[in-house]
C-alpha positions in Angstrom: -2.8 5.2 -14.2 1.1 6.0 -14.2 3.0 7.8 -11.5 4.1 10.0 -14.8 0.4 10.6 -15.6 -0.4 12.1 -12.3 -0.6 16.2 -12.3 -0.1 17.6 -9.3 -1.4 21.1 -9.0 1.5 23.5 -7.3 -0.9 25.8 -5.9 -1.9 22.3 -3.7 1.6 21.7 -2.8 3.9 22.9 -0.1 7.3 22.1 0.9 9.7 22.3 3.7 13.4 21.6 4.3 14.2 19.7 7.6 17.7 18.5 8.6 18.2 14.9 7.3 19.5 12.1 9.0 22.1 9.3 8.2 25.1 8.9 6.3 27.0 12.7 4.8 29.3 13.6 8.2 29.3 17.2 9.4 27.3 18.1 6.3 23.9 16.4 7.8 24.0 19.3 10.5 24.1 22.2 8.4 22.1 21.5 5.4 18.7 21.2 5.2 18.3 18.2 2.7 15.9 16.3 4.0 11.9 17.3 2.2 8.7 17.3 4.0 5.9 17.6 1.6 2.2 18.5 2.0 -0.8 18.0 -0.5 -4.7 19.0 0.2 -5.9 16.2 -1.1 -9.4 18.3 -1.3 -8.0 20.3 -3.8 -7.3 17.9 -6.3 -10.8 17.2 -6.9 -11.2 12.8 -6.3 -13.8 10.9 -6.6 -15.2 9.8 -3.5 -14.1 6.2 -3.9 -10.3 6.9 -4.9 -10.5 9.4 -2.7 -11.7 6.3 -0.2 -8.8 3.8 -1.7 -6.3 6.7 -0.9 -7.0 7.3 2.4 -6.5 3.5 3.1 -3.3 3.7 1.0 -1.5 6.8 2.8 -3.0 5.4 6.2 -1.3 7.9 9.2 0.0 9.9 6.2 -3.0 11.3 5.9 -4.0 14.3 8.7 -7.4 14.6 10.0 -7.5 18.0 8.4 -7.3 16.3 4.7 -3.3 17.4 4.1 -0.9 14.0 2.9 2.2 14.4 4.7 5.6 13.0 2.6 8.9 13.0 4.4 11.9 12.1 1.6 15.5 11.5 3.2 16.7 8.8 1.1 19.5 10.8 -0.7 21.9 13.7 0.4 20.7 16.2 -2.0 17.6 18.8 -1.6 17.0 18.0 -5.5 17.4 14.5 -4.9 14.7 14.4 -2.2 12.4 16.7 -3.4 12.0 14.8 -7.2 11.9 11.6 -4.5 8.9 12.6 -2.6 6.4 13.6 -5.6 7.3 10.7 -7.6 6.1 8.8 -4.2 3.1 11.2 -3.7 2.3 10.7 -7.7 2.5 6.2 -7.5 0.1 6.7 -4.1 -2.5 8.6 -6.1 -2.3 6.4 -9.4 -2.7 3.7 -7.0 -5.8 5.2 -5.3 -7.0 5.6 -9.0 -6.9 1.7 -9.8 -10.3 0.5 -9.6 -10.1 -3.4 -7.7 -11.6 -6.4 -10.0 -15.0 -7.3 -7.7 -14.7 -10.9 -6.7 -17.0 -13.6 -8.2 -18.3 -16.1 -5.9 -17.9 -19.4 -7.1 -19.3 -23.1 -5.7 -17.4 -26.3 -5.9 -19.3 -28.8 -8.4 -21.2 -31.8 -7.8 -18.1 -33.6 -8.9 -15.5 -32.2 -6.2 -17.9 -32.5 -3.7 -18.0 -35.9 -3.9 -14.3 -36.6 -4.6 -13.5 -34.6 -1.3 -16.0 -37.1 0.6 -14.5 -39.7 -1.3 -10.9 -39.0 0.1 -12.3 -38.2 3.6 -13.6 -41.8 3.8 -10.2 -42.8 2.4 -7.9 -41.0 5.0 -10.5 -42.3 8.1 -10.0 -46.0 6.8 -6.3 -45.9 7.0 -6.4 -44.3 10.3 -8.7 -46.4 11.8 -6.7 -49.1 10.9 -3.7 -48.0 13.3 -5.4 -48.5 16.5 -5.1 -51.1 18.7 -5.6 -54.5 17.4 -8.6 -56.0 19.1 -9.2 -59.8 18.8 -13.2 -60.0 19.4 
């Protein structure tokens, strides 16, 4: 699933605008350009496995009440920050929908084990030859 395919229901979203930090001169002090986007995750109706993956991806951005909180203050305008927050949210949800492939455990072959033992023996003889010479 791609970020463009994620459908975010408007009734599950809420936005608040904050004073942004960073470049912008006096404009930063006057305009609330940063966006704080909240999403009620339970309103999405996600599969339990997808919800668990979203929890691990979101980390501390997910509150105990089930709200996903994203703050966007990368740009100087509200519209650009709004779009950025929604895109980041959609990417996060799209990434949670991807089911990881299960690992199939494998064993080394008998020939690989024998080769490993042989190389260990060779190294052992090389290293034992480096010791003090005894004239017994």
